[in-house]
C-alpha positions in Angstrom: -17.6 1.0 -12.3 -15.0 0.7 -9.5 -16.1 -0.8 -6.4 -15.1 0.8 -3.0 -12.3 -0.9 -1.0 -11.2 -0.7 2.5 -8.0 1.1 3.4 -7.1 -1.6 5.8 -3.3 -1.4 5.1 -3.2 2.2 5.1 -1.6 4.1 2.3 1.0 6.4 3.9 0.6 8.6 6.8 -0.7 11.5 4.8 -3.3 9.1 2.9 -4.3 7.2 6.1 -8.1 6.6 6.7 -7.9 8.3 9.9 -7.4 11.5 8.5 -10.0 11.2 5.8 -13.0 9.8 7.8 -14.9 11.8 10.5 -14.2 15.1 9.4 -15.7 17.8 7.0 -13.7 18.7 3.9 -14.4 22.4 4.3 -14.9 25.0 6.9 -18.9 25.3 6.4 -21.3 22.6 7.0 -23.9 22.3 4.2 -26.5 25.0 4.5 -24.4 27.6 6.2 -23.9 31.0 4.6 -21.3 31.4 2.1 -18.3 33.7 2.5 -18.7 36.9 0.9 -16.4 39.7 0.3 -17.0 43.5 0.7 -18.8 43.5 -2.7 -21.3 40.7 -1.8 -19.5 38.4 -4.2 -19.1 34.6 -3.2 -15.5 33.9 -2.6 -13.8 30.4 -3.2 -10.4 28.8 -3.4 -9.1 26.8 -6.4 -6.0 24.8 -5.5 -3.8 23.9 -8.5 -0.5 22.1 -9.3 0.6 24.3 -12.3 4.1 26.2 -11.9 6.0 28.4 -14.2 4.2 29.5 -17.6 1.4 26.8 -16.9 0.8 28.4 -13.6 0.5 31.8 -15.1 -1.9 30.8 -17.7 -4.0 29.2 -14.9 -4.0 32.6 -13.3 -4.9 34.3 -16.6 -8.2 32.0 -17.0 -9.0 32.4 -13.4 -8.8 36.1 -13.8 -11.0 35.9 -17.0 -13.6 33.9 -15.2 -13.7 36.7 -12.3 -14.1 39.3 -15.0 -16.7 37.2 -16.8 -19.4 37.8 -14.0 -20.0 39.8 -10.9 -21.1 37.2 -8.6 -18.2 35.0 -8.0 -14.4 35.6 -7.0 -12.0 32.6 -7.3 -8.6 32.8 -5.6 -6.2 30.4 -7.6 -3.6 29.1 -5.0 -0.5 27.1 -6.4 0.2 24.1 -4.0 3.2 22.8 -5.6 3.7 19.3 -7.6 1.0 16.6 -7.5 2.7 14.9 -4.8 3.1 18.0 -2.6 -0.7 19.0 -3.4 -1.9 15.7 -2.3 0.0 15.9 0.8 -1.5 19.4 1.5 -4.9 18.4 1.0 -4.8 15.5 3.3 -3.7 17.9 5.9 -6.4 20.5 4.9 -9.1 17.7 5.3 -7.9 16.8 8.6 -8.0 20.5 9.6 -11.3 21.0 7.9 -9.9 23.7 5.7 -10.2 22.3 2.2 -10.8 24.3 -0.8 -14.0 24.2 -2.8 -12.3 23.3 -6.1 -8.9 21.7 -6.7 -7.0 20.3 -9.5 -5.5 16.9 -8.4 -3.7 14.3 -9.9 -5.9 11.4 -11.1 -4.2 8.9 -9.1 -5.4 10.3 -6.0 -9.2 10.2 -7.1 -9.9 7.1 -5.6 -8.4 8.0 -2.0 -10.5 11.1 -1.8 -13.7 9.5 -3.4 -13.7 6.4 -1.4 -13.7 8.6 1.9 -16.6 10.4 0.7 -14.9 13.8 0.2 -15.8 14.7 -3.3 -19.1 16.0 -4.6 -21.2 13.9 -7.0 -21.2 16.7 -10.0 -24.0 14.3 -11.6 -26.7 16.5 -9.9 -25.4 19.7 -11.6 -25.1 17.9 -15.1 -28.7 16.6 -14.6 -30.2 19.9 -13.5 -29.0 21.7 -16.8 -28.7 18.9 -19.1 -24.9 19.5 -19.3 -23.4 17.8 -22.3 -21.0 15.1 -21.0 -20.9 13.4 -24.4 -18.5 16.2 -25.6 -15.7 15.1 -23.5 -13.3 12.6 -25.0 -14.2 9.2 -23.9 -10.7 8.1 -22.9 -10.4 11.1 -20.6 -13.9 11.2 -19.1 -13.5 7.6 -18.0 -11.2 8.8 -15.2 -13.8 10.9 -13.7 -16.1 8.4 -12.2 -15.9 6.3 -9.1 -18.3 3.8 -7.9 -20.8 5.0 -10.3 -20.5 8.9 -9.3 -19.2 11.7 -11.5 -16.8 13.2 -9.0 -14.4 15.1 -11.5 -14.2 16.7 -15.0 -11.0 16.3 -17.1 -8.7 19.2 -17.3 -5.0 18.9 -17.5 -4.8 15.5 -19.1 -1.8 13.8 -20.8 -0.4 10.6 -22.1 2.9 9.2 -22.5 4.7 9.9 -25.9 7.9 9.6 -27.7 9.9 12.5 -28.4 12.8 12.7 -31.0 15.4 14.9 -32.3 14.7 15.3 -36.0 17.9 17.0 -36.7 19.8 13.6 -35.4 17.2 11.5 -37.1 18.1 13.3 -40.3 21.7 13.2 -40.0 21.4 9.1 -39.5 19.1 9.1 -42.4 16.1 8.0 -40.5 12.7 9.4 -41.6 10.2 8.2 -39.1 10.0 7.4 -35.4 10.0 3.8 -34.3 6.6 2.1 -34.1 7.7 -1.2 -32.7 10.0 -2.4 -30.0 12.3 -3.8 -32.4 12.3 -0.6 -34.5 13.1 1.2 -31.3 16.0 -1.0 -30.5 17.4 -0.5 -34.3 16.7 3.3 -34.2 18.3 3.8 -30.9 21.3 1.7 -31.8 21.6 3.7 -35.2 21.6 7.1 -33.1 23.9 6.1 -30.5 27.3 7.6 -31.0 30.1 9.2 -28.7 28.4 11.5 -26.0 24.7 10.4 -27.4 22.5 7.9 -26.5 19.7 6.8 -28.9 17.2 6.5 -26.2 16.6 7.7 -22.4 13.6 7.1 -20.2 13.2 7.5 -16.2 12.7 4.3 -14.3 9.2 5.5 -13.7 6.0 3.4 -13.3 3.9 5.6 -16.0 6.4 4.8 -18.7 6.8 1.3 -17.7 3.1 0.6 -17.6 2.7 2.2 -21.0 5.0 -0.2 -22.3 3.2 -3.0 -20.5 -0.1 -1.9 -21.9 1.6 -1.9 -25.3 2.3 -5.5 -24.8 -1.0 -6.5 -24.0 -1.0 -6.2 -20.3 -3.2 -4.3 -17.9 -2.6 -2.6 -14.4 -4.8 -4.8 -12.4 -6.4 -8.3 -13.2 -10.2 -8.4 -13.9 -11.1 -9.3 -10.4 -8.8 -6.3 -9.2 -7.1 -8.8 -6.7 -3.6 -8.2 -8.1 -1.4 -6.9 -11.1 -2.8 -7.7 -14.6 0.5 -7.9 -16.3 2.1 -11.2 -14.6 1.5 -12.8 -18.1 4.4 -12.1 -19.7 4.2 -8.4 -20.8 5.5 -7.1 -17.4 8.6 -9.1 -17.8 8.9 -8.3 -21.5 8.8 -4.6 -20.8 11.7 -4.9 -18.2 13.8 -6.9 -20.6 13.4 -4.2 -23.3 14.9 -1.9 -21.0 17.8 -4.2 -19.7 18.7 -5.1 -23.2 19.1 -1.6 -24.5 20.9 -0.8 -21.2 23.4 -3.6 -21.9 23.7 -2.6 -25.5 24.7 0.9 -24.4 21.6 2.5 -26.3 19.7 3.5 -23.4 20.5 6.0 -20.7 18.9 6.0 -17.4 18.8 9.9 -16.0 19.7 10.6 -12.7 17.5 11.5 -9.8 14.0 10.2 -8.5 10.6 10.9 -9.7 10.1 14.6 -11.1 13.8 15.1 -10.8 14.6 12.0 -13.2 12.1 13.2 -15.7 13.6 16.8 -15.6 17.1 15.2 -16.0 15.7 13.1 -19.0 14.4 16.4 -20.7 17.7 18.3 -20.0 19.4 15.4 -21.8 17.2 15.6 -24.7 17.5 19.4 -25.0 21.3 19.1 -24.9 21.2 16.7 -27.6 22.6 13.7 -25.6 19.6 11.8 -25.9 18.1 11.4 -29.4 14.7 9.9 -28.2 12.9 10.1 -24.8 9.5 9.0 -23.3 7.9 11.8 -21.5 4.4 13.4 -20.9 2.5 15.1 -23.9 2.3 18.1 -21.3 6.0 18.6 -22.0 5.5 19.3 -25.7 5.6 23.3 -25.5 8.2 23.3 -23.0 10.6 21.1 -25.1 9.6 23.0 -28.4 10.8 26.2 -26.6 13.8 25.0 -25.0 15.4 22.7 -27.8 17.4 24.5 -30.5 16.5 21.6 -33.0 13.2 20.6 -34.5 11.3 18.3 -32.0 9.3 15.4 -33.4 6.4 13.3 -31.6 5.4 9.8 -32.1 3.5 7.3 -30.4 5.1 4.9 -27.7 6.5 1.9 -29.7 4.3 -1.0 -29.0 5.0 -4.8 -29.1 1.3 -6.1 -29.7 -1.0 -3.4 -28.8 -1.5 0.3 -28.5 -2.7 1.6 -25.2 -1.8 4.2 -22.7 -2.3 4.8 -18.9 -3.9 8.4 -19.2 -2.2 10.9 -16.8 -2.5 14.3 -15.6 -5.3 16.0 -13.3 -8.8 16.5 -13.0 -11.0 19.3 -11.6 -12.7 18.2 -8.3 -15.2 19.7 -5.9 -14.7 19.0 -2.3 -17.7 18.4 0.0 -18.7 20.1 3.4 -19.3 23.7 1.8 -22.4 25.8 1.3 -24.7 25.3 -1.5 -23.8 28.9 -2.6 -20.1 27.9 -2.6 -20.9 24.6 -4.4 -22.7 26.3 -7.1 -19.9 28.6 -7.6 -17.5 26.1 -8.1 -19.6 24.5 -10.5 -19.6 27.4 -12.6 -16.0 27.7 -12.2 -15.5 24.0 -13.4 -17.7 24.6 -16.4 -15.8 27.6 -17.4 -12.2 26.0 -17.2 -13.5 23.1 -19.2 -15.6 24.7 -21.9 -14.3 24.4 -25.5 -12.7 27.8 -25.7 -10.8 27.5 -22.6 -9.9 24.1 -23.3 -8.3 25.0 -26.4 -6.4 28.0 -24.9 -5.1 25.6 -22.2 -4.0 23.0 -24.7 -2.3 25.4 -27.0 -0.5 27.1 -24.2 0.9 23.9 -22.3 0.6 21.0 -24.4 -2.1 19.3 -22.4 -4.7 17.5 -24.5 -7.9 19.1 -25.7 -10.5 17.6 -23.5 -13.5 18.1 -25.4 -14.3 16.7 -29.0 -15.6 19.9 -30.1 -12.2 21.5 -29.7 -11.0 19.8 -32.8 -13.9 21.3 -34.8 -12.8 24.8 -33.9 -11.0 27.2 -36.4 -8.7 28.1 -33.5 -7.7 24.4 -32.9 -7.2 23.8 -36.6 -4.9 26.8 -36.8 -2.9 25.4 -33.8 -2.4 22.1 -35.6 -1.3 23.7 -38.9 1.3 25.7 -36.9 2.5 22.5 -35.0 1.5 19.0 -36.4 2.7 17.5 -33.2 -0.5 18.6 -31.4 -2.4 16.2 -34.0 -0.3 13.4 -33.4 -0.9 13.7 -29.5 -4.7 14.2 -30.0 -4.8 11.1 -32.5 -3.4 8.9 -29.7 -6.0 9.9 -27.1 -8.3 7.1 -28.6 -5.8 4.6 -27.2 -6.0 5.7 -23.6 -7.2 2.8 -21.7 -10.0 2.8 -18.9 -8.4 4.1 -15.8 -8.2 2.2 -12.7 -8.5 4.7 -9.6 -9.1 2.6 -6.7 -7.6 3.7 -3.2 -4.7 1.0 -3.5 -3.5 2.6 -6.8 -1.3 5.1 -5.2 0.7 2.2 -3.3 0.5 0.2 -6.3 2.5 2.7 -8.3 5.1 3.0 -5.4 5.5 -0.9 -5.4 6.0 -1.0 -9.4 8.4 1.8 -9.2 10.4 0.3 -6.5 10.6 -3.1 -8.2 11.7 -1.5 -11.6 14.4 0.3 -9.9 15.7 -2.8 -8.0 15.6 -4.9 -11.3 17.4 -2.4 -13.4 20.0 -1.1 -10.8 20.7 -4.4 -8.8 22.6 -7.1 -10.4 21.1 -10.5 -10.1 17.4 -9.2 -9.6 15.7 -10.7 -12.7 12.6 -9.3 -14.4 10.7 -12.4 -13.5 11.7 -11.9 -9.9 10.5 -8.1 -10.0 7.1 -8.8 -11.6 6.2 -11.7 -9.2 7.2 -9.6 -6.4 4.9 -6.9 -7.7 2.1 -9.3 -8.0 2.6 -10.7 -4.5 2.9 -7.2 -2.8 -0.1 -5.8 -4.6 -2.2 -8.9 -3.8 -1.4 -8.3 -0.2 -3.1 -4.9 -0.6 -6.5 -6.7 -1.5 -6.5 -9.1 1.2 
């Protein structure tokens, strides 16, 4: 259970407490009539962050919901990337124009929940004895804040290692590396003229996955600073620095999402034999690459644990009871077993329900693409998520220090991790 915290330091302008407090998150106060169209149906908006083929599938599922009943019409609205959507949501909350339902990156959950902008879904769960136990525990954990159920898992992912099976076969390597030593050895064996054995963005998500696999945690037990100033944070940075110095690791160009895209492009072009990316990129890589794509777990030093990623479905408060009820029906539809399988198969995101793996449809999917089973098998290693309001700034601090350590001469891993610890500690003072 996460305890509430003050946003005394402020996050950024778009995440400031001033924008979140003292305003309704919708256009209607509770108890007012719901918006109806000419047919007398309840109309609600659903904001999402999926583009390209994933966005098309979101629209198909939304259309299927609208066609499945005659009382509710949901309008799906694409809001760009997770970062763009979060910024737009802050503005919508300030203007009292937030949608009823939104798909938001789980890192922003604490900011919205701490300011009381999210509906506690437990009342709907209790009213109809909705089965929460079917959701995979490692994914449901990131749906609670301060003891309240303020989201349900939807587009969830974890970091994985993708590898070029053709290059592996040419080098006589059968299996992906499971340890850091094996990662170094495999990358060295695969590095040749124009080809790096390994590539990874200087991203806090992939860094913290290595940290967790070295025994560290994002925060310490008291949530007063980072939980990897124990050697695990330094070890992860040294791993990357050693591989860069050896010429076996490529740092893709660009920042944030652009860097990840560059990393995937290098992989597809055959100039990077292994990359760390989200499991949600599985289908895209399999369709893009003209070689067989393999999937493995993130190599570990001492442990196997991952910081779960992706997004949840949340309901924003301040709307009428009818609109809230309509939103709940839509959330249930989008997360039911059948649609969870459809979403996982069409995107590469995780099947969020345990019952998914029992269905013939899912078994056929796995038979056609064993990579899906490898990804699903690793869900059990998703560590409990920490999504307090300071999490957004914590991620920025970590990313900043990673890049400074890797890209600037003379700035050591020890200095970088200590700076992370000091700067995050300031957030909690």
